[in-house]
N, C-alpha and C positions, 0 to 999 in steps of 0.2 A: 542508519535509517530504520532498520528493523526494530530497534529499541523504541523509537518514536511510535512505530506501528503498534507494538505491544502495549505501550502506555495508553495510546489513544483508544485501543480496543477496550482496555480496562475502564477508561472514562466512559466509553459508550455503554458498557454493561451497567455501570452505576447510573448513568442517565436513564437508561431503559427502565431499570427497576424502580428508581425514585419517581420517574414520570408515570409509570403504571400505578404506583401506589397512590399518587396524588391526583390522578386523572378523575374527572367527574363525568366525562362523556367519551364517546368513541372518537370524536374529533381530537380531543386532547391526547388520547392513547395513540392515535395515528401520528400526531405531531411528535410525541415523545419517541416513538419507534423510528421515525424518519431522522430525527436528530441523532439518535444513538447509532443508526446505520451510517450516517455521514461521518461520525467520529471514527468508526471502524473501517469503512470501505475506502474513503479518500486516501488516508495514509497508506493503506495496503496497495492501492493502485500505483501510487507514487513509488513505493518501494519496489514493486515488480518492474515498473518502467525503468528505474535507475539500474536495477539488477540486469535487465535485458540490455540496456545500453552498455554497461560495463562488459558484458559477455560479447557483445558485437565488437566492441573496441579490441578486446583480446583476440577475437577471431581475425579481425582485419590486420592486426599486428603480426599474427602468426602467418597469415597468407602473404603479406608483404615481405616478411622475413624469409619465407621459403622461396619467394620469387627472386629476392636479392641473392640468395645462396645459389640458385640455379643459374643466374646470370654470371656469377663468378666462375662457374665450372666450365 
C-alpha cells in the first residue's frame, strides 16, 4: 500500500506544478492545489489506517496467545 501512496504523491506533485503553470486565476490555482492534495493525502490516510489495523490485529493475537498460555498453566 505504501507503494501506491508514493506513486500517488508523485502524481500529486506533477498535478500541482502543471496546474500552477497553466492557471490563469487564483481559483484555478486553488483547484489545482486541492486536487494535488487529494492525490497525496487520501492514499496516505488509507495506508496509515491499514497499518494501524494490522498492528491492532497483531496486538490482539499476542494478547489472546498469552491468555491461552496462562490458562494452560
